[in-house]
C-alpha positions as CSV (number, residue, x, y, z in Angstrom):
1,M,-13.8,36.3,6.0
2,T,-11.3,36.7,3.2
3,G,-13.3,35.0,0.5
4,D,-10.5,32.5,0.0
5,P,-12.1,29.1,-0.8
6,D,-9.6,27.4,1.5
7,E,-10.5,29.5,4.5
8,P,-12.9,26.9,6.1
9,A,-10.1,24.2,5.9
10,V,-7.6,26.5,7.6
11,N,-10.2,27.6,10.2
12,A,-10.9,23.9,11.0
13,M,-7.1,23.2,11.4
14,V,-6.7,26.2,13.8
15,R,-9.8,25.0,15.8
16,A,-8.4,21.5,16.0
17,G,-5.0,22.7,17.2
18,Q,-3.3,21.4,14.1
19,A,-1.9,24.7,12.9
20,D,0.4,25.5,15.8
21,A,3.1,26.5,13.3
22,L,1.1,29.5,12.2
23,A,2.5,32.7,13.7
24,K,0.0,34.9,15.5
25,P,-1.2,37.6,14.8
26,F,-1.4,36.4,11.3
27,P,-4.0,37.6,8.7
28,L,-6.1,34.7,7.5
29,A,-5.1,35.1,3.9
30,G,-1.5,34.8,5.1
31,A,-2.4,31.7,7.1
32,V,-3.9,30.0,4.1
33,A,-0.7,30.7,2.2
34,K,1.4,29.5,5.1
35,V,-0.6,26.2,5.4
36,R,-0.3,25.6,1.6
37,N,3.4,26.1,1.9
38,M,3.6,23.8,4.9
39,L,1.8,21.1,3.0
40,G,3.8,21.6,-0.1
41,A,2.6,23.1,-3.3
42,G,0.4,20.6,-5.1
43,R,1.2,17.8,-2.6
44,G,-1.7,16.8,-0.5
45,W,-3.7,20.1,-0.7
46,P,-7.3,18.9,-1.0
47,R,-8.5,21.6,-3.3
48,N,-7.8,19.7,-6.5
49,P,-7.7,16.0,-5.7
50,P,-5.7,14.0,-8.2
51,A,-7.6,12.0,-10.9
52,Q,-8.1,8.4,-10.0
53,D,-4.8,6.5,-10.2
54,R,-5.2,3.8,-12.9
55,R,-1.8,2.2,-12.4
56,P,-1.9,-1.5,-11.4
57,C,-1.9,-1.7,-7.6
58,V,0.1,-4.2,-5.6
59,L,-0.5,-4.9,-1.9
60,V,2.7,-5.8,0.0
61,V,2.0,-7.6,3.4
62,D,5.1,-8.2,5.5
63,D,5.8,-7.6,9.1
64,E,9.4,-6.5,8.4
65,P,9.4,-2.8,7.6
66,A,12.7,-3.0,5.7
67,V,11.4,-5.8,3.4
68,R,8.2,-3.8,2.8
69,A,10.2,-0.7,2.0
70,V,12.5,-2.5,-0.5
71,L,9.6,-4.2,-2.3
72,A,7.5,-1.0,-2.4
73,R,10.4,1.1,-3.7
74,L,11.2,-1.5,-6.4
75,L,7.6,-1.8,-7.5
76,R,7.1,2.0,-7.5
77,A,10.2,2.3,-9.7
78,E,8.4,0.0,-12.2
79,G,5.4,2.4,-12.3
80,L,3.2,0.4,-10.0
81,R,1.0,1.7,-7.2
82,V,1.8,0.1,-3.9
83,L,-0.1,-0.4,-0.7
84,E,1.8,-1.6,2.4
85,A,0.6,-3.5,5.4
86,G,2.4,-4.9,8.4
87,G,0.1,-7.8,9.0
88,A,-2.8,-9.8,7.7
89,A,-5.5,-7.6,9.4
90,A,-4.0,-4.4,8.0
91,G,-3.8,-6.0,4.6
92,G,-7.4,-7.0,4.7
93,E,-8.4,-3.5,5.8
94,L,-6.4,-2.0,2.9
95,L,-8.0,-4.4,0.5
96,H,-11.4,-3.5,1.7
97,R,-10.7,0.2,1.5
98,H,-9.3,-0.1,-2.1
99,R,-11.9,-2.7,-3.2
100,G,-11.3,-3.7,-6.8
101,A,-8.1,-1.7,-7.2
102,V,-5.6,-4.2,-5.9
103,R,-4.5,-6.6,-8.7
104,L,-1.8,-8.6,-6.8
105,A,-0.8,-9.3,-3.2
106,L,2.7,-10.2,-2.1
107,V,2.4,-12.0,1.3
108,D,5.1,-12.9,3.8
109,L,4.9,-16.5,5.2
110,R,5.7,-15.5,8.8
111,L,3.1,-13.0,9.8
112,P,2.1,-12.5,13.4
113,G,-1.5,-13.3,14.2
114,P,-3.8,-15.1,16.6
115,D,-4.5,-18.0,14.3
116,G,-0.8,-19.0,14.0
117,L,-1.2,-19.5,10.3
118,G,0.7,-16.4,9.2
119,G,0.8,-16.1,5.5
120,L,-1.6,-18.9,4.9
121,G,-4.2,-17.2,7.2
122,A,-3.5,-13.9,5.3
123,L,-4.1,-15.7,2.0
124,R,-7.4,-17.0,3.1
125,S,-8.4,-13.6,4.5
126,L,-7.4,-11.7,1.4
127,R,-9.1,-14.2,-0.9
128,G,-12.2,-14.1,1.2
129,A,-12.3,-10.3,0.7
130,E,-11.3,-10.4,-3.0
131,P,-11.9,-13.8,-4.6
132,G,-9.5,-14.5,-7.5
133,L,-6.9,-12.0,-6.3
134,P,-3.4,-13.4,-7.3
135,C,-1.3,-13.9,-4.3
136,C,2.4,-14.5,-4.2
137,L,4.1,-16.0,-1.1
138,V,7.3,-14.1,-0.2
139,S,9.6,-16.0,2.3
140,G,13.1,-16.9,3.2
141,L,11.9,-20.1,4.9
142,V,10.5,-21.9,1.9
143,L,12.8,-24.7,0.7
144,E,13.0,-25.4,-3.0
145,G,11.1,-28.7,-2.7
146,D,8.3,-27.0,-0.6
147,E,7.1,-24.7,-3.3
148,P,4.5,-27.1,-4.8
149,A,2.8,-27.4,-1.4
150,Y,2.4,-23.7,-1.2
151,L,1.0,-23.5,-4.7
152,R,-1.5,-26.3,-3.8
153,A,-2.4,-24.3,-0.7
154,G,-3.6,-21.5,-3.0
155,F,-0.6,-19.2,-3.6
156,D,-0.1,-18.4,-7.3
157,A,3.7,-18.1,-7.0
158,V,6.5,-18.3,-4.5
159,L,9.3,-15.7,-4.2
160,R,12.1,-16.9,-2.1
161,K,14.3,-14.4,-0.1
162,P,16.8,-13.2,-0.7
163,F,15.5,-12.1,-4.0
164,R,17.0,-10.2,-6.9
165,P,15.2,-7.1,-8.1
166,A,14.9,-8.7,-11.6
167,D,13.2,-11.8,-10.1
168,V,10.6,-9.6,-8.3
169,V,9.9,-7.5,-11.4
170,G,9.6,-10.5,-13.6
171,L,7.3,-12.4,-11.3
172,V,5.1,-9.4,-10.6
173,R,4.8,-8.6,-14.4
174,R,3.9,-12.3,-15.0
175,L,1.2,-12.3,-12.4
176,L,-0.2,-8.9,-13.5
177,D,-0.2,-9.7,-17.2
178,P,-0.9,-13.4,-17.5
179,P,-0.6,-14.9,-21.0
180,A,-3.8,-14.9,-23.0
181,A,-5.4,-18.4,-23.2
């Protein structure tokens, strides 16, 4: 025992076989330093968890990793917290895990799923888990004249692909900060 407060975490990693990169023989105090270095100073080390993130959180649900990545990068650049899901079930799970934190969902129309409803099924699932959650449909398949039907179906807005970054930012800001009544 070295007395280092992180020693139990390092011991658990070694027992679980997750610390293979540690050279042996290696004094435990050195192992703690090595693990901290591997994890990155201040990034992910559990000793001092970050204060609760109070930035507005947006859930992006899209089965196309490239679209999710573009939207997430754009929203993070605007100072928003972003959760990403590749489908309706994963989106529902994230929403449940972050209950009350998600303030907006961007949902693709063509999501794989057993119900065949894609984004409409995801909308119902998300709204069931978090009533009143603003949801924006994101799709390249929505024709201009079809937007009112999706709004009647329950979406709060429609973002058509391809989109411009300014369009995404403007729409997200409008949905996160609705005008006072």
